[in-house]
Steps between C-alpha positions, in 0.01 A plus 500: 500500500731795554737292710519238225587766245767644727648154551507434126654840433772432758576164338525663157740760640717225650508312170602814313785560743614138474516528124815713531682272747750234394539322835183371669407357838273193533206728589557706187526194275178364651322828434633547147433151372199401709676210670452393857814523712475126569507423128784745447708331771414165343638625168821612670544169684457313172752739340246612239561867581852620578538705816775676686587513871758777527507502881414134543152563640252691283446394142477730202411448137632654181189623316624387159583150626154469656328614181690237301427215742147538639263255334275701272127486565437561132638161400348298781149492354413331176368742247197409295528515126182627345451459129 
């Protein structure tokens, strides 16, 4: 139980640190938005999410561009209307 709490605390710390960054790596985008890296790379190959390759090898993401382009989970489920 203690190990689980430590792991969750570490993840929360990472998310708080990422909140201040403007340029993100694929690992950071996966962590922040709960996406698998495979799905993230799929989104880049389909040109859904813009990315940058400043040195021609590693890819980076602008946080604001990612936030504007990632499909929202909130809109993917139909909401029930209760009267």
